[in-house]
N, C-alpha and C positions, 0 to 999 in steps of 0.2 A: 296613911302615915304622913306626918309632916316632918320635913327636913330643914334644919336651920342653915342658911347660907351665910357663913361668917363674913365673907367679903360682900359688903352692902347691907348686912344685917336684916335680911328678910327671910321669910319661910315660903316653901312651896309644897304642894301635896304630891305624893307618889302613890301609885296603886299598891295595895297590900301584896307583899311578896315580890315587889319590884327589885330587880338587881341590875344596876347599870354596869355593863361589861362589854363595851363595843370592841369589835375586831379591829385589826390594823387598818383594813380597807375602809371600814365605816368611820374610824377616827380621822383618817386623812382625806378620804374621798367625799365624805359627807359633812362632818362637823367642821373640819378645818377649812374646807373649800367654801362652805356657806358663811363662815365667820369672816373670811377674807373678802367675800363679796358683800358683806354687811346684810345678809339675808337673815330672816327670823329663824330662831332655833327653839325647839321645845323645852320649856321650863328653865332655860339658862343652866343646864346641868353642868356645863364646864365653865369655870370662872376664869376671868382675866387675872393673872397674877405673875409677879416677877419671882420665879421659882428659885432664883439664886440669892434671895434675901436671907435665907435661913437654912438650917440643917433640915433634911427631909422629914424627920420625926417631929419637927416643930411647924410643919405646914398647917395652914388654917383648915378647920373641920371639913364639912361637906363630903369630900370623897370617902373618908373613913366611915361615915355613917351610911353611905350608899352602897359601898362595895368592898367590905372586908379589908379596910386599910389600903385600898387602891385609890390614888389621887389622880385627878384629871384636871389639867390647867392649860389655858392658852398662855404661852410664855410671852410676857410683855416687858422684857428687860428694858431698863432705862439707860443702859450704858453699853458701849461696845467693848467686847473682851479682846485682849491682846492675843490670847491663845485659845481658840474655841475648843481645842482638844483637852485642855485642863482648865477648869473653871472654879475659881474661888467661890465658896458658898458658906456663909456663916463662919464657923470655926473649922471648916473642912474644905474639901475639894471634890468636884465631879471630874472623873477621868474617862475619856471616850475609849471604848474597847471595840466597837464596831461602828463604821462610818458610812452613811449614805447608801445603805442597802435598799434596792428598789422594791417598792410595794405595788403589786398589780392592782390597778383601779379599773372600774367599769368605764370610766370616762376615757374616750379614745385619744384625747389631746393632752391629758395631764398624767404625770407620774408622781407617786409618793416616794419620799426619801426617808428612810428610818435609820437613826443612829442610836446606839446603846451606850449608856454611861453608867459607871459604878461610883458610889460615893466612898471617899476616904475621910475619916474623921481625925481631928487633931488629937494626938496622944503624946503629951509632953512636947518635945521639940521635933517630933516626927509625925507621920500620918499612918493610920491603921485602916486596912480595908474593911468595909462593912458589907452587909447583904442587901443594902438599899440600891435599887436599880432604877434608871430612868430610860424610857423609850421616848425618843424625840422624833416627831414627824414634821416634815416640811413638804411643800408642793413645788413642782417645776413643770414647765411646759416641755412636751416632747421635742418641740422644735429648738429648744435651748435648755437642755437638762442641767447645765452647769449653773444656771441662774435660778436660785431657789428663793422661795418666799421668806421675807424677814420674820414673819409671824410663824410660830410653831405651836403644835399641840403636844402635850406631854402626858405620859402615863407613868406614875411614880409609885413604887411598891417595895416592900421588904420581902426578899426571896425567902421562902420557907423550905425546910427539908421535907420532901415528900414521904408519905408512908412507905411507898415502894422502895425509896432509897434507904430509909431506916431499916426496912425488912431485909434488904440486900446486905446492909452492913452487919446486921445480926447474924444472918446466915453465913456470911463470910467469916465472922468472928467465930461462930460455932465450928465451921470447917477448919479454920486455922487451929483452934484448940484441939480438935480431934487429931489433926496432923501432928501437933506438938506432942500429944499423948502417945500417938502411935510411933512417931519417929524420934522421940526424945526431943459570852459577844457589845441684798437690795430688795425691796418690796416689789412684788410683781402684781400687775393688774390682771386678774383672771376674769374680769367681768364679761368680756366678749367671748374669749376662748372657752370658758367653762360655764357659760350661762345655761340655766335649766329651769324647769317649772315644777320639779317634783316637790311635794309637800311633806314627805316623810322619809326616814332613813331607808336605804336599800336593805333588802333582806340579808340576814347574816349568812355568809357562805358556809359556815361550819359551826362547830360547838363554841361556846363563849371562851 
């Protein structure tokens, strides 16, 4: 299978049935760490992109072809934001709902930091909450956890209602109907601290 990489305009081949769905640990501890250290990565599966240029549903291809509308980017913003918890993006805004949650990594000297943001789109003169979510990962040294890497890796997707949730709502509705009837979430140099010789991603600790 060939996948077109819209940023750079080239294609690369993926095995039949391939699904790119890295865990939090692999995204931060492998892909982001190696990108910061300027080490080679397989197939350039994660693109460099300023994710705050446009609304999430207008992001360049790549990710949607690889993983069911999940997008993965290295965030290379060209500007400093005044309020990192509320970020203007196209005609909307990303708002942080969870900040700097620690992600356990196999590297003994580095920790991952995960933040969760939700997108609000412009609706007239106000903003309306959407189901678009961003998981943003950065790295920090355990010796100085407050100093995080400027470069981040992002997972962006639209949250869907699960079949289980739908079934629960149906059952709840049926139960409610019966009752009514019956009762009327600075750049850091990691080269020395995080150096390694591995050539492939660590094994996934769990399900995708």
